[in-house]
The first five atom37 places (N, CA, C, CB, O) and aatype in JSON, in Angstrom:
{
  "aatype": [12, 16, 2, 0, 7, 9, 15, 5, 0, 7, 2, 10, 14, 10, 13, 10, 2, 16, 12, 3, 15, 9, 11, 7, 15, 7, 14, 14, 19, 9, 18, 17, 3, 6, 18, 13, 8, 7, 0, 1, 7, 15, 10, 17, 7, 18, 19, 14, 11, 16, 14, 9, 14, 17, 7, 4, 19, 5, 10, 15, 9, 13, 10, 19, 0, 19, 10, 13, 16, 13, 15, 1, 1, 15, 7, 14, 9, 13, 15, 14, 0, 14, 9, 15, 1, 10, 15, 14, 10, 6, 13, 19, 6, 16, 12, 7, 7, 10],
  "atom_mask": [
    [1, 1, 1, 1, 1],
    [1, 1, 1, 1, 1],
    [1, 1, 1, 1, 1],
    [1, 1, 1, 1, 1],
    [1, 1, 1, 0, 1],
    [1, 1, 1, 1, 1],
    [1, 1, 1, 1, 1],
    [1, 1, 1, 1, 1],
    [1, 1, 1, 1, 1],
    [1, 1, 1, 0, 1],
    [1, 1, 1, 1, 1],
    [1, 1, 1, 1, 1],
    [1, 1, 1, 1, 1],
    [1, 1, 1, 1, 1],
    [1, 1, 1, 1, 1],
    [1, 1, 1, 1, 1],
    [1, 1, 1, 1, 1],
    [1, 1, 1, 1, 1],
    [1, 1, 1, 1, 1],
    [1, 1, 1, 1, 1],
    [1, 1, 1, 1, 1],
    [1, 1, 1, 1, 1],
    [1, 1, 1, 1, 1],
    [1, 1, 1, 0, 1],
    [1, 1, 1, 1, 1],
    [1, 1, 1, 0, 1],
    [1, 1, 1, 1, 1],
    [1, 1, 1, 1, 1],
    [1, 1, 1, 1, 1],
    [1, 1, 1, 1, 1],
    [1, 1, 1, 1, 1],
    [1, 1, 1, 1, 1],
    [1, 1, 1, 1, 1],
    [1, 1, 1, 1, 1],
    [1, 1, 1, 1, 1],
    [1, 1, 1, 1, 1],
    [1, 1, 1, 1, 1],
    [1, 1, 1, 0, 1],
    [1, 1, 1, 1, 1],
    [1, 1, 1, 1, 1],
    [1, 1, 1, 0, 1],
    [1, 1, 1, 1, 1],
    [1, 1, 1, 1, 1],
    [1, 1, 1, 1, 1],
    [1, 1, 1, 0, 1],
    [1, 1, 1, 1, 1],
    [1, 1, 1, 1, 1],
    [1, 1, 1, 1, 1],
    [1, 1, 1, 1, 1],
    [1, 1, 1, 1, 1],
    [1, 1, 1, 1, 1],
    [1, 1, 1, 1, 1],
    [1, 1, 1, 1, 1],
    [1, 1, 1, 1, 1],
    [1, 1, 1, 0, 1],
    [1, 1, 1, 1, 1],
    [1, 1, 1, 1, 1],
    [1, 1, 1, 1, 1],
    [1, 1, 1, 1, 1],
    [1, 1, 1, 1, 1],
    [1, 1, 1, 1, 1],
    [1, 1, 1, 1, 1],
    [1, 1, 1, 1, 1],
    [1, 1, 1, 1, 1],
    [1, 1, 1, 1, 1],
    [1, 1, 1, 1, 1],
    [1, 1, 1, 1, 1],
    [1, 1, 1, 1, 1],
    [1, 1, 1, 1, 1],
    [1, 1, 1, 1, 1],
    [1, 1, 1, 1, 1],
    [1, 1, 1, 1, 1],
    [1, 1, 1, 1, 1],
    [1, 1, 1, 1, 1],
    [1, 1, 1, 0, 1],
    [1, 1, 1, 1, 1],
    [1, 1, 1, 1, 1],
    [1, 1, 1, 1, 1],
    [1, 1, 1, 1, 1],
    [1, 1, 1, 1, 1],
    [1, 1, 1, 1, 1],
    [1, 1, 1, 1, 1],
    [1, 1, 1, 1, 1],
    [1, 1, 1, 1, 1],
    [1, 1, 1, 1, 1],
    [1, 1, 1, 1, 1],
    [1, 1, 1, 1, 1],
    [1, 1, 1, 1, 1],
    [1, 1, 1, 1, 1],
    [1, 1, 1, 1, 1],
    [1, 1, 1, 1, 1],
    [1, 1, 1, 1, 1],
    [1, 1, 1, 1, 1],
    [1, 1, 1, 1, 1],
    [1, 1, 1, 1, 1],
    [1, 1, 1, 0, 1],
    [1, 1, 1, 0, 1],
    [1, 1, 1, 1, 1]
  ],
  "atom_positions": [
    [[51.07, 14.09, -36.63], [51.87, 13.61, -35.54], [51.04, 13.68, -34.26], [53.18, 14.44, -35.4], [50.25, 14.6, -34.06]],
    [[51.23, 12.73, -33.43], [50.54, 12.7, -32.15], [51.58, 12.61, -31.04], [49.54, 11.52, -32.06], [52.74, 12.28, -31.28]],
    [[51.14, 12.9, -29.84], [52.06, 12.79, -28.71], [51.81, 11.5, -27.93], [51.91, 13.99, -27.79], [52.12, 11.43, -26.74]],
    [[51.27, 10.49, -28.58], [51.0, 9.22, -27.91], [52.29, 8.53, -27.49], [50.19, 8.31, -28.83], [52.33, 7.93, -26.41]],
    [[53.32, 8.6, -28.28], [54.57, 7.92, -27.94], [55.68, 8.89, -27.59], [0.0, 0.0, 0.0], [56.85, 8.56, -27.78]],
    [[55.34, 10.06, -27.08], [56.36, 11.09, -26.82], [57.3, 10.7, -25.69], [55.7, 12.41, -26.5], [58.41, 11.21, -25.6]],
    [[56.85, 9.77, -24.82], [57.7, 9.37, -23.69], [58.74, 8.33, -24.11], [56.85, 8.82, -22.55], [59.66, 8.04, -23.35]],
    [[58.61, 7.76, -25.29], [59.59, 6.77, -25.74], [60.87, 7.48, -26.18], [59.01, 5.92, -26.9], [60.85, 8.67, -26.52]],
    [[61.94, 6.77, -26.18], [63.25, 7.35, -26.49], [63.3, 7.83, -27.94], [64.37, 6.34, -26.23], [62.94, 7.09, -28.86]],
    [[63.75, 9.06, -28.13], [63.96, 9.6, -29.46], [62.74, 10.28, -30.06], [0.0, 0.0, 0.0], [62.87, 10.99, -31.06]],
    [[61.58, 10.1, -29.49], [60.39, 10.7, -30.08], [60.26, 12.19, -29.79], [59.17, 9.98, -29.57], [59.79, 12.94, -30.64]],
    [[60.68, 12.64, -28.6], [60.62, 14.06, -28.29], [61.56, 14.87, -29.18], [60.97, 14.29, -26.82], [61.14, 15.9, -29.71]],
    [[62.82, 14.46, -29.37], [63.67, 15.22, -30.3], [63.13, 15.22, -31.73], [65.09, 14.65, -30.3], [63.24, 16.22, -32.44]],
    [[62.54, 14.09, -32.15], [61.96, 14.05, -33.5], [60.82, 15.05, -33.62], [61.46, 12.62, -33.83], [60.71, 15.76, -34.62]],
    [[59.97, 15.11, -32.61], [58.86, 16.05, -32.64], [59.36, 17.5, -32.65], [57.93, 15.82, -31.43], [58.86, 18.32, -33.41]],
    [[60.35, 17.8, -31.8], [60.87, 19.17, -31.75], [61.56, 19.55, -33.05], [61.84, 19.32, -30.59], [61.42, 20.69, -33.5]],
    [[62.3, 18.63, -33.66], [62.95, 18.91, -34.94], [61.92, 19.12, -36.04], [63.89, 17.78, -35.33], [62.11, 19.96, -36.92]],
    [[60.84, 18.38, -35.99], [59.79, 18.56, -37.0], [59.16, 19.94, -36.86], [58.72, 17.46, -36.86], [58.93, 20.62, -37.87]],
    [[58.87, 20.36, -35.63], [58.29, 21.67, -35.41], [59.28, 22.78, -35.78], [57.84, 21.82, -33.96], [58.86, 23.84, -36.25]],
    [[60.57, 22.54, -35.58], [61.58, 23.53, -35.92], [61.7, 23.69, -37.43], [62.94, 23.14, -35.32], [61.94, 24.79, -37.92]],
    [[61.54, 22.6, -38.18], [61.64, 22.69, -39.64], [60.43, 23.43, -40.22], [61.75, 21.29, -40.27], [60.55, 24.06, -41.27]],
    [[59.31, 23.37, -39.57], [58.13, 24.11, -40.04], [58.33, 25.61, -39.82], [56.86, 23.62, -39.32], [57.85, 26.42, -40.61]],
    [[59.03, 25.96, -38.75], [59.2, 27.36, -38.39], [59.98, 28.14, -39.44], [59.89, 27.47, -37.05], [59.8, 29.35, -39.55]],
    [[60.84, 27.5, -40.2], [61.66, 28.2, -41.17], [60.88, 28.77, -42.35], [0.0, 0.0, 0.0], [61.38, 29.7, -42.98]],
    [[59.72, 28.28, -42.66], [58.99, 28.74, -43.86], [57.84, 29.68, -43.5], [58.45, 27.54, -44.63], [56.78, 29.61, -44.14]],
    [[58.0, 30.54, -42.52], [56.94, 31.47, -42.12], [56.38, 31.06, -40.78], [0.0, 0.0, 0.0], [56.94, 30.23, -40.08]],
    [[55.26, 31.66, -40.43], [54.67, 31.31, -39.14], [54.18, 29.87, -39.14], [53.51, 32.26, -38.8], [53.56, 29.42, -40.1]],
    [[54.47, 29.15, -38.06], [54.06, 27.74, -38.04], [52.55, 27.59, -37.95], [54.73, 27.01, -36.86], [51.87, 28.34, -37.25]],
    [[52.04, 26.64, -38.65], [50.62, 26.33, -38.61], [50.49, 24.93, -38.02], [49.97, 26.41, -40.04], [50.99, 23.95, -38.58]],
    [[49.82, 24.86, -36.89], [49.64, 23.58, -36.22], [48.15, 23.29, -36.19], [50.25, 23.58, -34.78], [47.37, 24.1, -35.69]],
    [[47.76, 22.16, -36.71], [46.36, 21.75, -36.74], [46.12, 20.77, -35.6], [45.98, 21.13, -38.1], [46.89, 19.83, -35.4]],
    [[45.05, 20.99, -34.86], [44.69, 20.12, -33.74], [43.47, 19.32, -34.12], [44.44, 20.93, -32.45], [42.53, 19.83, -34.73]],
    [[43.5, 18.08, -33.75], [42.34, 17.23, -33.96], [41.5, 17.3, -32.69], [42.76, 15.74, -34.29], [41.86, 16.72, -31.66]],
    [[40.39, 18.0, -32.77], [39.56, 18.22, -31.59], [38.84, 16.97, -31.12], [38.56, 19.3, -31.87], [38.3, 16.95, -30.01]],
    [[38.82, 15.94, -31.92], [38.16, 14.71, -31.5], [38.84, 14.13, -30.27], [38.16, 13.68, -32.65], [38.17, 13.65, -29.35]],
    [[40.16, 14.18, -30.25], [40.89, 13.61, -29.13], [40.87, 14.52, -27.9], [42.33, 13.34, -29.54], [41.28, 14.1, -26.82]],
    [[40.4, 15.75, -28.05], [40.34, 16.68, -26.94], [38.93, 16.79, -26.37], [40.83, 18.05, -27.38], [38.67, 17.68, -25.55]],
    [[38.02, 15.93, -26.78], [36.7, 15.89, -26.18], [35.59, 16.49, -27.02], [0.0, 0.0, 0.0], [34.43, 16.41, -26.62]],
    [[35.88, 17.07, -28.16], [34.83, 17.64, -29.01], [34.32, 16.56, -29.94], [35.36, 18.88, -29.82], [34.61, 16.57, -31.14]],
    [[33.58, 15.64, -29.39], [33.07, 14.52, -30.18], [31.61, 14.78, -30.53], [33.22, 13.17, -29.41], [30.81, 15.13, -29.66]],
    [[31.28, 14.61, -31.76], [29.91, 14.78, -32.2], [29.34, 13.44, -32.64], [0.0, 0.0, 0.0], [30.07, 12.53, -33.02]],
    [[28.05, 13.35, -32.56], [27.4, 12.12, -33.0], [26.96, 12.26, -34.46], [26.18, 11.79, -32.09], [27.06, 13.34, -35.05]],
    [[26.48, 11.19, -35.01], [25.98, 11.23, -36.38], [24.76, 12.12, -36.47], [25.64, 9.82, -36.88], [24.6, 12.86, -37.44]],
    [[23.89, 12.07, -35.46], [22.67, 12.91, -35.48], [23.01, 14.38, -35.29], [21.69, 12.47, -34.39], [22.24, 15.23, -35.72]],
    [[24.13, 14.7, -34.68], [24.56, 16.08, -34.58], [25.11, 16.6, -35.91], [0.0, 0.0, 0.0], [25.14, 17.81, -36.14]],
    [[25.55, 15.69, -36.75], [26.09, 16.07, -38.06], [25.01, 16.21, -39.12], [27.11, 15.05, -38.51], [25.15, 17.0, -40.05]],
    [[23.93, 15.45, -38.99], [22.88, 15.4, -40.02], [22.25, 16.77, -40.3], [21.79, 14.43, -39.6], [22.02, 17.07, -41.47]],
    [[21.95, 17.63, -39.3], [21.34, 18.93, -39.63], [22.21, 19.83, -40.5], [21.01, 19.65, -38.36], [21.7, 20.78, -41.1]],
    [[23.5, 19.56, -40.58], [24.39, 20.38, -41.4], [24.43, 19.9, -42.85], [25.79, 20.38, -40.82], [25.15, 20.48, -43.68]],
    [[23.68, 18.88, -43.17], [23.67, 18.31, -44.51], [22.32, 18.58, -45.17], [23.98, 16.79, -44.47], [21.41, 19.08, -44.51]],
    [[22.15, 18.25, -46.45], [20.86, 18.43, -47.12], [19.85, 17.33, -46.8], [21.07, 18.48, -48.61], [18.77, 17.32, -47.38]],
    [[20.16, 16.43, -45.89], [19.25, 15.33, -45.58], [17.9, 15.81, -45.04], [19.89, 14.4, -44.58], [16.88, 15.27, -45.46]],
    [[17.85, 16.81, -44.12], [16.53, 17.24, -43.64], [15.63, 17.76, -44.75], [16.68, 18.31, -42.59], [14.44, 17.45, -44.78]],
    [[16.17, 18.55, -45.67], [15.35, 19.06, -46.78], [14.93, 17.93, -47.72], [16.11, 20.14, -47.57], [13.84, 17.96, -48.29]],
    [[15.79, 16.94, -47.88], [15.4, 15.77, -48.68], [14.24, 15.03, -48.03], [0.0, 0.0, 0.0], [13.35, 14.54, -48.73]],
    [[14.26, 14.92, -46.7], [13.15, 14.27, -45.99], [11.86, 15.06, -46.14], [13.48, 14.1, -44.51], [10.79, 14.48, -46.28]],
    [[11.96, 16.4, -46.1], [10.77, 17.23, -46.29], [10.21, 17.02, -47.69], [11.11, 18.73, -46.07], [9.0, 16.86, -47.86]],
    [[11.06, 17.02, -48.69], [10.6, 16.81, -50.06], [10.0, 15.42, -50.24], [11.75, 17.01, -51.05], [8.98, 15.27, -50.92]],
    [[10.61, 14.42, -49.64], [10.09, 13.06, -49.73], [8.73, 12.96, -49.06], [11.06, 12.07, -49.1], [7.84, 12.3, -49.58]],
    [[8.56, 13.61, -47.91], [7.25, 13.55, -47.24], [6.19, 14.27, -48.05], [7.35, 14.16, -45.84], [5.05, 13.8, -48.11]],
    [[6.51, 15.4, -48.67], [5.54, 16.09, -49.54], [5.16, 15.2, -50.71], [6.11, 17.44, -50.05], [3.99, 15.13, -51.08]],
    [[6.13, 14.53, -51.28], [5.86, 13.63, -52.4], [4.95, 12.48, -51.96], [7.16, 13.08, -52.97], [4.01, 12.12, -52.68]],
    [[5.23, 11.89, -50.8], [4.4, 10.78, -50.32], [2.97, 11.23, -50.01], [5.02, 10.16, -49.08], [2.02, 10.49, -50.27]],
    [[2.82, 12.42, -49.45], [1.48, 12.95, -49.19], [0.73, 13.15, -50.51], [1.55, 14.28, -48.4], [-0.45, 12.84, -50.61]],
    [[1.42, 13.67, -51.52], [0.79, 13.87, -52.83], [0.39, 12.53, -53.45], [1.74, 14.62, -53.78], [-0.69, 12.41, -54.03]],
    [[1.24, 11.53, -53.33], [0.91, 10.21, -53.88], [-0.29, 9.61, -53.15], [2.12, 9.25, -53.77], [-1.2, 9.07, -53.79]],
    [[-0.31, 9.71, -51.83], [-1.45, 9.19, -51.07], [-2.74, 9.93, -51.41], [-1.18, 9.28, -49.57], [-3.8, 9.32, -51.5]],
    [[-2.64, 11.25, -51.6], [-3.82, 12.03, -51.94], [-4.37, 11.63, -53.31], [-3.49, 13.54, -51.93], [-5.57, 11.42, -53.46]],
    [[-3.49, 11.5, -54.3], [-3.97, 11.14, -55.64], [-4.48, 9.7, -55.66], [-2.84, 11.31, -56.68], [-5.45, 9.4, -56.37]],
    [[-3.86, 8.81, -54.91], [-4.32, 7.43, -54.87], [-5.69, 7.34, -54.2], [-3.31, 6.55, -54.15], [-6.56, 6.6, -54.65]],
    [[-5.87, 8.09, -53.12], [-7.16, 8.03, -52.42], [-8.25, 8.67, -53.26], [-7.06, 8.73, -51.06], [-9.41, 8.26, -53.17]],
    [[-7.93, 9.66, -54.07], [-8.95, 10.28, -54.94], [-9.34, 9.31, -56.06], [-8.42, 11.62, -55.54], [-10.5, 9.28, -56.46]],
    [[-8.41, 8.54, -56.54], [-8.69, 7.64, -57.65], [-9.31, 6.34, -57.15], [-7.41, 7.34, -58.42], [-10.18, 5.77, -57.81]],
    [[-8.88, 5.88, -56.0], [-9.33, 4.59, -55.5], [-10.2, 4.73, -54.26], [-8.14, 3.7, -55.2], [-10.17, 3.88, -53.37]],
    [[-10.96, 5.78, -54.21], [-11.83, 6.01, -53.06], [-13.01, 5.07, -53.08], [0.0, 0.0, 0.0], [-13.07, 4.16, -53.9]],
    [[-13.95, 5.29, -52.19], [-15.12, 4.42, -52.15], [-15.94, 4.55, -53.43], [-15.99, 4.76, -50.95], [-16.09, 5.64, -53.99]],
    [[-16.46, 3.42, -53.89], [-17.24, 3.39, -55.12], [-18.72, 3.41, -54.74], [-16.89, 2.12, -56.0], [-19.17, 2.6, -53.93]],
    [[-19.45, 4.32, -55.33], [-20.87, 4.43, -55.09], [-21.62, 3.77, -56.24], [-21.3, 5.91, -54.92], [-21.35, 4.04, -57.41]],
    [[-22.56, 2.92, -55.89], [-23.36, 2.3, -56.94], [-24.42, 3.3, -57.41], [-24.02, 0.97, -56.43], [-24.94, 4.07, -56.6]],
    [[-24.72, 3.29, -58.68], [-25.72, 4.25, -59.18], [-27.1, 3.95, -58.58], [-25.79, 4.21, -60.73], [-27.41, 2.81, -58.21]],
    [[-27.89, 4.97, -58.51], [-29.24, 4.81, -57.97], [-30.03, 3.88, -58.89], [-29.95, 6.18, -57.83], [-29.89, 3.97, -60.11]],
    [[-30.86, 2.99, -58.33], [-31.64, 2.08, -59.19], [-32.67, 2.85, -60.01], [-32.34, 1.0, -58.33], [-33.29, 3.81, -59.55]],
    [[-32.82, 2.39, -61.22], [-33.78, 3.03, -62.13], [-35.19, 2.59, -61.74], [-33.47, 2.66, -63.63], [-35.47, 1.4, -61.57]],
    [[-36.06, 3.56, -61.6], [-37.43, 3.26, -61.2], [-38.17, 2.58, -62.35], [-38.18, 4.55, -60.77], [-38.12, 3.03, -63.5]],
    [[-38.82, 1.51, -62.02], [-39.58, 0.78, -63.04], [-41.0, 1.36, -63.2], [-39.66, -0.72, -62.68], [-41.79, 0.86, -64.01]],
    [[-41.32, 2.37, -62.47], [-42.67, 2.95, -62.51], [-42.7, 4.19, -63.38], [-43.17, 3.29, -61.1], [-43.02, 5.28, -62.91]],
    [[-42.37, 4.03, -64.64], [-42.48, 5.17, -65.54], [-43.94, 5.38, -65.92], [-41.6, 4.96, -66.81], [-44.71, 4.42, -65.83]],
    [[-44.36, 6.53, -66.33], [-45.78, 6.8, -66.66], [-46.31, 5.9, -67.77], [-45.95, 8.25, -67.07], [-47.48, 5.53, -67.75]],
    [[-45.48, 5.55, -68.73], [-45.96, 4.72, -69.83], [-46.29, 3.31, -69.36], [-44.92, 4.67, -70.95], [-47.28, 2.73, -69.81]],
    [[-45.49, 2.76, -68.47], [-45.8, 1.44, -67.93], [-47.1, 1.47, -67.12], [-44.64, 0.93, -67.06], [-47.86, 0.5, -67.14]],
    [[-47.34, 2.56, -66.42], [-48.57, 2.68, -65.66], [-49.78, 2.66, -66.59], [-48.56, 3.96, -64.82], [-50.8, 2.01, -66.31]],
    [[-49.66, 3.37, -67.69], [-50.76, 3.41, -68.66], [-50.97, 2.03, -69.25], [-50.48, 4.43, -69.78], [-52.12, 1.6, -69.39]],
    [[-49.9, 1.32, -69.61], [-50.04, -0.01, -70.21], [-50.65, -0.99, -69.22], [-48.68, -0.54, -70.7], [-51.48, -1.82, -69.58]],
    [[-50.21, -0.87, -67.91], [-50.76, -1.75, -66.9], [-52.27, -1.5, -66.69], [-49.99, -1.57, -65.58], [-53.04, -2.44, -66.55]],
    [[-52.66, -0.25, -66.66], [-54.09, 0.09, -66.48], [-54.88, -0.32, -67.71], [-54.26, 1.61, -66.21], [-56.05, -0.71, -67.6]],
    [[-54.26, -0.24, -68.88], [-54.96, -0.66, -70.09], [-55.15, -2.16, -70.16], [0.0, 0.0, 0.0], [-56.12, -2.64, -70.75]],
    [[-54.21, -2.93, -69.54], [-54.33, -4.36, -69.54], [-55.36, -4.86, -68.54], [0.0, 0.0, 0.0], [-55.79, -6.01, -68.63]],
    [[-55.77, -4.04, -67.61], [-56.78, -4.46, -66.65], [-58.11, -4.35, -67.28], [-56.73, -3.64, -65.38], [-59.12, -4.66, -66.64]]
  ]
}
């Protein structure tokens, strides 16, 4: 129930009768919606209370691991050193042919 239309005819007695019927079954419990009283939070104020930050941490660790393994596998390729054609046996054959 809200008090938005309490000034209209018949709404105040209805509200009072409703509160009176609650009183008969023990202490009355009245719940207030703090949103209408100025306690408004944003979505970003709600996010730290959820598991989303830890999920982002886990996702970033996973992405760093993927980038690390990819860079290790697909890093720069080094060409092998050229094989020297001046082995001792070729030198002997060349000198023998002279």
